[in-house]
N, C-alpha and C positions, 0 to 999 in steps of 0.2 A: 562501364559501370560495375560489372563486375568485378573486373579483376584487381579495382581497389577494395571493394567491398573483401574479397577473399584474402587479400593481405591482412587487411583490417581483423578479421576474423581468427586468423593466426597468431594473432597475439605477441609475436616476439618483434613487435616494432617497437624502438627508445618512448617511453612517455611521449617528448617532446615531437616525436614524428607521427607517433600514434594519432596526437591532440591533431597537428597541423593536414595529416590527409583526412581523418575525419571533418574536419570544418570545410575542408573543401569537398568531399563527396556530398555533405548534405549540403552545402550551398548549391552543388551543380543541379542536384536532383531538385531542387527550389527553383532556382533558376529557369528549369527547362521542363519542370514537370513530367520528370521520368522518375523511373522505377528498377534500379536492378533487376534483372530475369531472378537472381537466384532468392530475390527474397517471396518470390509469387508460387506460392507450394501448390503440391498435384499431389490426388491418393488422399484429398481428404476424405473423412465418411464420417458420420453421423451413426452412432449407435441407437439414438432413440429416437422416433418422430416429433415428438414434442418436445418444446426445449425445457430444461429444469430450472430456469430462471429470468426474466425479463426487464427491462429498466424504461427509461426515459425515450434511448435514441437505439436501444441492440437487444435481442435476445440470443441468448447462451444457451448451449445445444452441447452435451457431450459427446465427443467424437475418437475415432482414432486414426493416427498417421505412424503409418508403417507399426511397429511397435509399443509406438508411445501414445498415453491417455489424455484428450486434449480436450481443452475448452474452445468451441470455437461460439466469438461473439459477433451476433451475424445484423451488422447494422440493417436500421431500417430505413433502405433505399433502395427503389423498386424499378427503379428506370433505369436503363441503362448506361444512355448519355451524364445522368446524373453518378452513378457506380464508378466509372471514368474517372469526373472531375473528381471525386472525394480520392479516390486512387492516388489521383496526384495530388492533392493539397495535401496527403497525409504521409508520402514519400520522406519529407524531412524526418519528420517525428520519427517515423519508422525506420531508418537511417542509424538515430543514436540511439534510439529502445534498442537493438540487432545488438548496440555492443557494451549495452551495460550488464557485469559481472559480478553481481554483490549476494551474498545468503538474502537480505530482506531488500529483495525488486524481483517480481516475477519475471520469468525470461521470457523473450518475445522470438516465436520460432519466424513465423513473416504472415504472409497476407492468401487467402485462398480467393480465389474471384467467379467461383462460382462452379457449377456443371450443370448439363441439361435436367437434371434433378432436382435442383437447389439453385436458383440462381438469386445469391446476393453476393455483397462483400463482405468479407468477413475477419478479424484477426485471430490469431490460434496461437494461443498461447498454453504452459501445462495444467492441464484439470485436479485444481485442489479439492479432496476430497470431504478438509475441513469446510468448505467453503468459504465466506468473507467473515471477517472478526465477528460482526454482531449475530450471524446465524453458530458462528463456533461459540459466543458467552451465551448463547441460549441455549445450548445444548449443555456444556459445560459453565454456568455461571461461578462456583467456585475458581476460578481460573488466576490465576496471577496478574492483574492486569495493568500491574507497572510496568511488570517483564517485555508485556505483551509493545506497549506504547513505546518503551525504552527499542525494542527493536522496529518501530515503524520509524522513529527518529534515526535511526541508525541506516538505515536505507535512506532517509530524505537528506543527513548528511554527507552521504556519499553523491549524490542526485546533483547537491547543492554544488558540490567542491569538481565535480566530474571537471574534466577541459572537452567540448567547452560547458560551464555551468548550466542545468537546468533545472528548468523550474518543473515542479508536476502540475499546479494550478487546479486541480480537483481533489483533494485531501480531503477523506470522509471513510467512513466505516465502510461502507459497501466498494469501497476500491481500496481497500487492505484486506489481504487474504493470507489465512494459515495453510502451513504447508503439513507433512506427513510428519516431523518430526517435531508440530509445535511452533512454530518461528515464523512471526507474525512477517509479511515483506508486501511491497506496495506493486500495485499494479495501475494500470489503465493509463500509463504515461504519456503526456502529450493530446490527450483526446479532450480536453473542455475543451479547447479552441478550436478542435475539431466541431464538435455537439452546437458550437455558438455559432461558427461560420454556415452551417446546416438544417439550424431548427425550422425552419420555413419547409423546408426537403424531406426533412423528419415526422412533421404535421402535429410541433408541440404546440400546444394550446396557449403558453405564455413562454417568456422568454427562458423560464426554470422550471418546466414543466413536474420535474423530479423534484423539488425544493432544494436544489444545487446550493441555492443561493443563500441557506440557513449557516452552511460552512463558509463564504465567500467574505473578506475583509473590506471595510468600506468604500475603502477609495476605488475599489473596482467599481463600484454602480456611481460614483459624480465624476461629473462632466468638468473635465477642467481643458476649454478653449473647443467646446463642442466633442471632446472625446474622452475616453475614459480609461484610467490608467492599465497596463497590462500586468499581468499576475507576476507576481517577481518573490522575490527568496522570503521579505516581510509576507506577504500576502500567504507562504506556504504556512509562517508560523503562524498567525492569525488562525488558519483553518486547524493547524495542529490543538492549538486550544481547543476548540468545539469538538475537535474527535474526543479531545481526554473529557468531556465531557459527556458526549454520547456513551464512551465508554464504560465511563463510572454509573450512569444513569438507565442506561440502555433507550434510550431517549433522545432524538436528535434536536440539535440546539436549539432555544429559545422555543421548548415544548408548551411554554405557558403561551404559545400563539400558535392560532389553529391554520392561519392564512397565512400564506407567505407575502400579502403586501403588510401587513403587520407588520410581521417581520423584516422588511423590507426599512419600513418606515422607522423602529427602533433603531436599528445600526445606523441609519444617516442623522437621528439627532444621539447619537453617540451612545446609547445604551450597548448594555451587555447581556448575555443570557443572567438568566437569575441564578443563582445559588440554590441548589436542590431542597427543599426542606425536611426529608429524610435523613439517618445519619449513614454515611457510608465512609465512614472510617475503615471499616472492614476490608474495602476494598481499594482502600488509598485515597481517598479525596478528604485529606486533613485541610487544614490552616494553611500550610505552609506549599500543597498542592493547588488547592482554590485563588491565592495572591499570584500565584506564576502565571495562572491559565487568565487572572485576569493584568496581568502584563502582556499577554500575548493579544489580548484584545485592544493593545492600546489604540485609540482612534489614531494617533500620529504613528506611521508605521517606522518611523526613526526609532521612536520609544522602545519599541517591540524586543527583546531579547534574542541572543541569535540561536540556532540552532544547536549548538555546539554546548549552548552553558544549558537550554531545555535536556539536554541527550546527558550532559553529566548529572544531573537532578535525579533523573530517573535511575540508571546505572546505578547510582550511591543509596539508591530506596527501594529498588525492584524485589530485595528479600527482606524489606517491612514489614510487609502482606503476605499469609497463607492464604489456602496452601500453595509450595513451592513446587515449581516446576522444573528438577534438572536435565539440562538439555543434553546434549553432544557438543563442547565446546565450552557449557561455563565453566567448565569445570580447568584448571594447569597444573601445571606440576608447583606444588608449593606453596597451593590458595590453599585458604582454610575457608569455611562461612560456618558462623556460628549462631544458630540461630534458638530462641527459645518457646515452645510452648504451639507450634503451628505443624499441622500435616506437611510433607512432601513428598509429591508424586513422582516419582523417577522412573522417565522415560528415556528409552535408547540413549543409555549413559555412556554404559563402557566401563566403570574405575572401580576404583575399591576404597573403601571406607569403616566408619564406625557408626551405628547407628547403636542409642543405649547400650554401648558397652559392644553391641556384635557385630562382627566384622563380616562387611560383605563383598564379594569378588566377584568384579565385570557383569554389574547389572543388569540385564536389558531388555526393558521392554518397552513393545513396539508398535507405534501405530493403531494403538486403541487396540492390539491384541494384548494379552495377559498382564494388563495395566494393572497398577499396585499405587495403593497409597500407605503411607508409614508414618505412624505417628510416634511422636518422641518427645522428653521433656526438653534434651539436651542433643544436638548434632554435630558433629565436624567431621567436613567429605576432605579429605584429601587425595588429588588422583596420585596412582602409582603406576606409571606403565610399564608392562612386564611384570607386575607383581604376581 
């Protein structure tokens, strides 16, 4: 199992050969319920005794792996036999997640099986200092939400177009993280099926004890011939519409209902979340965005927009609200951005440009240190490498 994974990790195969080998390896892992040894990590150390966060089926510790600062997602499974079963069940997703390489996808380092001091099954990924997107927006409420949603959609488009195609299945603010460069990225790929299949082991008091159903499409709850539909690209689109509402309001979807049971009844009766009563145009929630969100929540999944359509919408509008965050990669040669009466936060850009008639050269304000906000009446930024 390790030799094919090493070939995949090198990334020098043709796209068709890469896809075929990945499919074959993932199927073998699923068929024989096995794991490549290279995905099993050792030397993982917790840097704190208490978890930094916790959810419905896992606790999060900050840790260290060699020189890397990592997030240790420790699953709430305490019996050794249950941990081994969970490890095998997750093998298919782990193989694929390992191969995902995109700025809007949280990397996956591997699995830590625990040691004599910490007997937990753990999934290891980079530590995000900014936290998940909900935490970030609480700390920086004036952030450009349209740009962050565009980031998430860029990651989702990558997943859906990957070969083999990948469905996230658990899109919500808690599973979208913000990097040091203030870019949003999707995490916890593949864990929705794992969570649902192990909910009795994990001690959940209901099918979706953490409220995940508030982001889930109606077809995932409707029995057809005794079965419910599997997560799909269309159900991801429904969820991303809920994420838009969550990020605009700072509240979970269907916040008008206090109990998840009432939410489920509303969803199955073809009800959509209510539009917020407060004016949130300054965050980007105008009539056109609300109309698009309602299309995402169409009861007939075939009537929902494609991810590409959503991505185009947000990319075209992400500079229409302020303040604006200029990040590395936002500007390319001969690209001009014209904005009026909005503050712009310049963060780790390394660019040249003109602000209110004054020339800036290689502006670099990085990771919350020496961060600054420039207010101006008119701004045109043109990157000029080498100037």
